[in-house]
C-alpha positions in Angstrom: -5.6 -81.8 0.6 -3.1 -81.0 -2.0 -3.6 -78.4 -4.8 -1.8 -79.0 -8.3 -1.5 -76.4 -10.7 -1.8 -77.4 -14.4 1.5 -77.4 -16.4 0.4 -74.5 -18.4 -0.2 -72.3 -15.4 3.5 -73.3 -13.8 5.1 -72.2 -17.4 3.2 -69.1 -17.5 4.3 -68.4 -13.9 8.0 -68.9 -14.6 7.4 -66.8 -17.9 6.0 -63.6 -15.8 8.6 -63.9 -13.1 12.0 -63.9 -14.4 13.7 -63.1 -10.9 12.3 -65.9 -9.2 12.9 -68.2 -12.1 16.8 -67.5 -12.1 16.7 -67.9 -8.4 15.4 -71.3 -8.5 17.7 -72.4 -11.7 21.0 -74.3 -11.1 24.3 -72.7 -11.5 24.8 -74.8 -14.7 21.6 -73.1 -16.4 22.3 -69.6 -15.3 25.7 -69.6 -16.6 24.4 -71.2 -19.6 22.0 -68.6 -20.1 24.3 -65.7 -19.4 26.8 -67.3 -21.9 24.2 -67.4 -24.4 22.9 -64.0 -24.2 26.8 -62.7 -24.3 27.5 -64.7 -27.5 24.3 -63.3 -28.9 25.0 -59.7 -28.3 28.7 -60.1 -29.6 27.4 -61.7 -33.0 24.7 -59.0 -33.2 27.2 -56.1 -32.9 29.4 -58.0 -35.0 26.9 -57.9 -37.8 26.3 -54.1 -37.0 29.9 -53.3 -37.2 30.5 -55.1 -40.4 27.6 -53.3 -42.0 28.8 -49.9 -41.0 32.3 -50.5 -41.5 32.5 -48.7 -44.9 30.4 -45.7 -43.8 32.3 -45.2 -40.5 35.8 -45.9 -41.7 36.0 -49.0 -39.3 38.6 -51.1 -41.8 36.5 -54.2 -41.0 37.2 -56.5 -44.0 35.7 -59.8 -42.6 33.2 -61.2 -40.1 35.9 -62.4 -37.7 37.6 -58.7 -37.5 34.0 -57.6 -36.9 33.5 -60.3 -34.2 36.9 -59.4 -32.6 36.0 -55.8 -32.7 32.8 -56.6 -30.9 34.6 -58.5 -28.4 37.1 -55.9 -27.5 34.2 -53.3 -27.4 32.0 -55.0 -25.2 34.8 -56.2 -23.0 36.2 -52.7 -22.4 33.1 -50.8 -21.5 33.5 -49.2 -18.2 37.2 -49.8 -18.0 39.2 -46.9 -16.1 41.8 -45.5 -18.2 
């Protein structure tokens, strides 16, 4: 006797257990998910840097400057000087 789960139960199981979902994903999908999260984080912080540039004296004139500042800041966190 073979038991089958309804498709909604499988989706619900994957949504509740992120660790095992990542374990069963292909390397391409894991890379895509991590890259997407990184890009969203960079864009989010770029918008924040651009919004706070005048109040904090960041001298960010355009979104590209804020984007580059965001990338530079996120990639240097934890670096030993």
